[in-house]
Rosetta silent file (secondary structure, phi, psi, omega in degrees, C-alpha in Angstrom):
SEQUENCE: MTIGELAKQAGVNVQTVRYYERVKLFPATHRWPGSGYRDFDDDALRRLRFILSVKELGFTLREIKELIDLQILPGESCAEVKQLLESKRDEIDRRMKEMKRLRRNLDELVDACQARSTDATCPALWAMMTRAEKAPKR
SCORE:     score description
SCORE:     0.000 S_00000001
   1 L     0.000  154.775  179.740   83.206  -15.047  -18.604 S_00000001
   2 L   -77.376  168.669  178.589   80.339  -17.495  -18.998 S_00000001
   3 H   -62.684  -35.800  178.025   77.202  -17.402  -16.890 S_00000001
   4 H   -65.309  -42.421  178.245   78.481  -20.426  -14.968 S_00000001
   5 H   -65.342  -41.666  178.125   81.778  -18.709  -14.173 S_00000001
   6 H   -60.185  -49.008 -179.007   79.956  -15.534  -13.117 S_00000001
   7 H   -60.166  -44.238 -178.827   77.618  -17.479  -10.848 S_00000001
   8 H   -62.881  -44.816 -178.996   80.482  -19.425   -9.305 S_00000001
   9 H   -65.852  -29.386  179.647   82.542  -16.306   -8.587 S_00000001
  10 H   -89.488  -12.766  179.547   79.541  -14.630   -6.950 S_00000001
  11 L    79.205   31.431  177.210   78.540  -17.739   -5.003 S_00000001
  12 L  -126.981  172.953  176.484   75.077  -18.130   -6.546 S_00000001
  13 L   -92.766  164.378 -176.400   73.532  -20.590   -8.943 S_00000001
  14 H   -60.099  -36.844 -179.489   73.076  -19.949  -12.654 S_00000001
  15 H   -61.688  -33.069  177.671   69.293  -19.709  -12.279 S_00000001
  16 H   -63.720  -45.625  178.898   69.749  -16.714   -9.968 S_00000001
  17 H   -61.712  -45.693  179.417   71.756  -14.882  -12.632 S_00000001
  18 H   -60.309  -40.722  178.990   69.167  -15.740  -15.283 S_00000001
  19 H   -63.456  -45.714  179.548   66.393  -14.479  -13.027 S_00000001
  20 H   -62.217  -32.117  174.317   68.207  -11.188  -12.384 S_00000001
  21 H   -65.724  -46.045 -177.684   68.585  -10.821  -16.149 S_00000001
  22 H   -61.396  -37.102 -178.804   64.854  -11.401  -16.674 S_00000001
  23 L   -89.899   12.181  172.221   63.883   -8.778  -14.104 S_00000001
  24 L    67.329   33.199  172.297   66.309   -6.325  -15.730 S_00000001
  25 L   -84.255  -14.996  173.678   68.850   -6.010  -12.941 S_00000001
  26 L  -114.450  143.657  171.935   71.520   -6.634  -15.591 S_00000001
  27 L   -70.891  168.559  178.364   71.792   -4.754  -18.857 S_00000001
  28 L   -54.711  134.830 -176.325   71.591   -6.768  -22.060 S_00000001
  29 L  -101.187  140.492  176.967   74.570   -9.114  -22.186 S_00000001
  30 E   -62.659  137.201  175.964   76.709   -9.752  -25.236 S_00000001
  31 E  -117.780  139.891  178.053   76.140  -13.175  -26.765 S_00000001
  32 L   -71.894  132.359  178.038   78.658  -14.999  -28.895 S_00000001
  33 L   -59.733  142.907  178.288   77.448  -15.501  -32.473 S_00000001
  34 L    89.849  -59.937 -176.549   76.598  -19.074  -33.266 S_00000001
  35 L   -86.158  -30.891 -177.566   76.628  -20.472  -29.745 S_00000001
  36 L    78.103    3.944  178.851   74.502  -17.806  -28.086 S_00000001
  37 L   -63.314  139.126  176.195   76.589  -18.063  -24.927 S_00000001
  38 E   -74.373  149.036  178.244   76.475  -14.966  -22.751 S_00000001
  39 E  -123.513  100.192 -178.107   79.729  -13.125  -22.225 S_00000001
  40 L   -92.762  145.603  178.338   79.849  -11.400  -18.842 S_00000001
  41 L  -109.103 -175.486 -179.043   82.559   -8.954  -17.865 S_00000001
  42 H   -64.689  -29.051  176.996   83.950   -7.771  -14.522 S_00000001
  43 H   -63.381  -37.475  178.393   81.259   -5.067  -14.335 S_00000001
  44 H   -64.226  -40.184  178.337   78.610   -7.799  -14.335 S_00000001
  45 H   -65.277  -42.832  177.651   80.378   -9.506  -11.434 S_00000001
  46 H   -61.295  -42.697 -179.808   80.552   -6.204   -9.525 S_00000001
  47 H   -64.970  -42.777  179.828   76.854   -5.599  -10.180 S_00000001
  48 H   -63.128  -42.624  177.964   75.924   -9.118   -9.085 S_00000001
  49 H   -65.172  -37.046  175.745   77.929   -8.739   -5.874 S_00000001
  50 H   -61.225  -48.328  179.853   76.265   -5.353   -5.287 S_00000001
  51 H   -56.401  -47.844 -178.418   72.826   -6.930   -5.729 S_00000001
  52 H   -64.938  -39.630 -179.963   73.644   -9.718   -3.286 S_00000001
  53 H   -65.187  -45.282 -178.971   75.116   -7.319   -0.743 S_00000001
  54 H   -70.082  -34.044  177.328   72.132   -4.968   -0.834 S_00000001
  55 H   -61.888  -36.847  177.932   69.737   -7.919   -0.732 S_00000001
  56 H   -64.517  -22.606  177.266   71.373   -8.965    2.563 S_00000001
  57 L   -82.541   -1.080  176.252   70.390   -5.544    3.938 S_00000001
  58 L    97.692    6.876  179.876   66.755   -6.455    3.318 S_00000001
  59 L   -76.503  142.898  176.135   66.134   -4.550    0.095 S_00000001
  60 L   -79.351  166.667  178.763   63.654   -5.964   -2.388 S_00000001
  61 H   -63.366  -34.943  176.717   64.582   -6.462   -6.023 S_00000001
  62 H   -62.705  -43.429  179.066   62.449   -3.432   -6.937 S_00000001
  63 H   -67.292  -36.706  177.725   64.370   -1.334   -4.411 S_00000001
  64 H   -63.909  -40.573  177.056   67.680   -2.730   -5.684 S_00000001
  65 H   -59.651  -42.300  177.238   66.690   -1.684   -9.207 S_00000001
  66 H   -59.830  -44.763 -179.979   66.074    1.843   -7.879 S_00000001
  67 H   -63.803  -40.295  178.292   69.529    1.873   -6.263 S_00000001
  68 H   -63.835  -43.685  178.610   71.148    0.654   -9.472 S_00000001
  69 H   -61.656  -34.704  179.961   69.318    3.352  -11.430 S_00000001
  70 H   -70.589  -21.706  177.997   70.561    5.963   -8.952 S_00000001
  71 L   -65.442  -21.323 -179.167   74.162    4.939   -9.624 S_00000001
  72 L   -73.211  -20.362 -176.616   73.750    6.504  -13.060 S_00000001
  73 L  -109.792   64.013 -176.614   73.297    9.951  -11.465 S_00000001
  74 L   -59.276  139.370  179.386   76.497   10.457   -9.475 S_00000001
  75 L    84.605  -26.070 -178.137   76.336   13.480   -7.191 S_00000001
  76 L  -101.601   -9.044 -169.165   72.599   13.909   -7.674 S_00000001
  77 L  -104.444   -6.596 -173.193   71.433   10.715   -6.031 S_00000001
  78 H   -59.465  -42.192 -179.958   72.749   10.848   -2.466 S_00000001
  79 H   -63.725  -38.933  179.201   69.570   12.390   -1.034 S_00000001
  80 H   -68.847  -39.855  177.462   67.444    9.748   -2.768 S_00000001
  81 H   -63.635  -43.799  178.505   69.688    6.931   -1.531 S_00000001
  82 H   -58.650  -42.575  178.526   69.499    8.355    1.988 S_00000001
  83 H   -61.400  -44.450  178.391   65.686    8.384    1.731 S_00000001
  84 H   -62.502  -41.380  179.740   65.648    4.727    0.619 S_00000001
  85 H   -65.174  -43.763  179.048   67.983    3.769    3.462 S_00000001
  86 H   -64.983  -39.661  178.112   65.898    5.603    6.056 S_00000001
  87 H   -62.585  -43.701  178.729   62.726    4.035    4.703 S_00000001
  88 H   -64.775  -41.436  178.635   64.266    0.547    4.910 S_00000001
  89 H   -61.834  -43.123  178.879   65.494    1.250    8.443 S_00000001
  90 H   -64.025  -40.301  177.907   61.992    2.399    9.487 S_00000001
  91 H   -61.962  -43.163  179.428   60.462   -0.719    7.933 S_00000001
  92 H   -64.606  -40.142  176.691   62.891   -2.929    9.859 S_00000001
  93 H   -59.921  -42.975  178.254   62.063   -1.072   13.091 S_00000001
  94 H   -63.593  -43.057 -179.628   58.343   -1.740   12.504 S_00000001
  95 H   -65.481  -38.970  178.929   59.014   -5.406   11.765 S_00000001
  96 H   -64.845  -39.815  177.734   61.200   -5.757   14.873 S_00000001
  97 H   -62.190  -43.784  178.685   58.451   -4.227   17.006 S_00000001
  98 H   -64.196  -41.276  179.116   55.939   -6.675   15.532 S_00000001
  99 H   -64.513  -37.736  177.273   58.314   -9.612   16.105 S_00000001
 100 H   -64.287  -40.358  177.873   58.762   -8.582   19.745 S_00000001
 101 H   -62.935  -44.389  177.690   54.969   -8.483   20.156 S_00000001
 102 H   -61.966  -39.861  179.027   54.698  -11.957   18.607 S_00000001
 103 H   -61.307  -44.150  178.772   57.478  -13.187   20.887 S_00000001
 104 H   -61.568  -43.077  178.844   55.614  -11.939   23.980 S_00000001
 105 H   -61.585  -43.499  179.050   52.429  -13.682   22.818 S_00000001
 106 H   -66.511  -38.508  176.765   54.296  -16.942   22.245 S_00000001
 107 H   -59.585  -40.630  178.543   55.996  -16.653   25.647 S_00000001
 108 H   -63.609  -39.864  179.064   52.563  -16.350   27.265 S_00000001
 109 H   -67.950  -40.531  177.101   51.378  -19.496   25.470 S_00000001
 110 H   -62.525  -43.366  178.336   54.506  -21.418   26.496 S_00000001
 111 H   -60.790  -38.341  178.577   53.964  -20.271   30.089 S_00000001
 112 H   -62.587  -39.256  178.053   50.359  -21.495   29.875 S_00000001
 113 H   -65.139  -41.243 -178.728   51.608  -24.932   28.845 S_00000001
 114 H   -69.342  -26.438 -178.559   54.065  -25.037   31.713 S_00000001
 115 L   -88.358    5.125 -177.476   51.359  -24.020   34.181 S_00000001
 116 L   -57.837  129.568 -176.417   49.081  -26.879   33.076 S_00000001
 117 L  -117.105   -9.324 -179.102   47.582  -28.514   36.130 S_00000001
 118 L  -134.075  176.028  176.834   45.136  -31.082   34.696 S_00000001
 119 L   -88.617   10.869  179.790   44.816  -33.529   31.844 S_00000001
 120 L   -70.345 -174.393 -179.876   42.171  -31.298   30.270 S_00000001
 121 L   -50.835  140.456  178.439   42.676  -29.413   27.039 S_00000001
 122 L   -56.056  127.838 -178.067   46.074  -27.815   26.698 S_00000001
 123 H   -59.721  -33.805  179.855   45.795  -24.234   28.023 S_00000001
 124 H   -68.910  -42.922  176.861   47.801  -22.877   25.103 S_00000001
 125 H   -62.974  -41.319  178.234   45.506  -24.548   22.566 S_00000001
 126 H   -60.843  -43.585  179.973   42.505  -23.265   24.471 S_00000001
 127 H   -64.576  -39.709  179.063   43.955  -19.723   24.446 S_00000001
 128 H   -67.614  -39.357  178.247   44.658  -19.912   20.695 S_00000001
 129 H   -65.872  -42.636  178.968   41.124  -21.155   19.981 S_00000001
 130 H   -62.477  -42.685  178.845   39.627  -18.401   22.147 S_00000001
 131 H   -62.292  -42.008  179.483   41.784  -15.829   20.400 S_00000001
 132 H   -63.025  -38.515  179.797   40.681  -17.117   16.982 S_00000001
 133 H   -67.699  -29.691 -179.478   37.025  -16.826   17.986 S_00000001
 134 H   -86.549  -13.348 -176.807   37.550  -13.216   19.048 S_00000001
 135 L   -65.362  145.595  178.495   39.478  -12.267   15.905 S_00000001
 136 L   -63.532  146.957  179.080   37.707   -9.933   13.484 S_00000001
 137 L   -69.560  141.545 -179.776   36.066  -11.625   10.497 S_00000001
 138 L  -105.797    0.000    0.000   38.043  -11.369    7.256 S_00000001
C-alpha cells in the first residue's frame, strides 16, 4: 500500500508516517523502481497502530522504540517491558501529584478573586506577584 493509504488506514497524516520513518520506528521500506513510491505492507500498518496505541499510554518515541526492539526478543523481554510499564506508571503518578498541587494553588487564587472586597489590585495578581518575588533566582 502507498504511504497515503497507510496513513489513512491508521488515521494519521502522511507527515506522521514520514516522521516515524525518519526516527527509525519503521524499518527501511521497499520502494518501487522508477517512481520511488514506498510500498507498505500489513506489518507496517500493525506497527503504526502499535505506535499510536502506545503513544496514547504516554510513552515517548524513544520509549516506543525500546518496546519495538523488545518485540524482537520474545520470551526474554517480559521483565524489561514490565520495568518500562512500572516506570511510566510511576512517572504518571508523579505528574498527577504535581497537577493536584497546581490545582490547589489555582483554587486558592480563584478564591482570592472571589473574596475581593475593594477596587484595589486584584488579590490573585497580588499573590502571584508576591510569589514571583519570593521565588528562587534562576
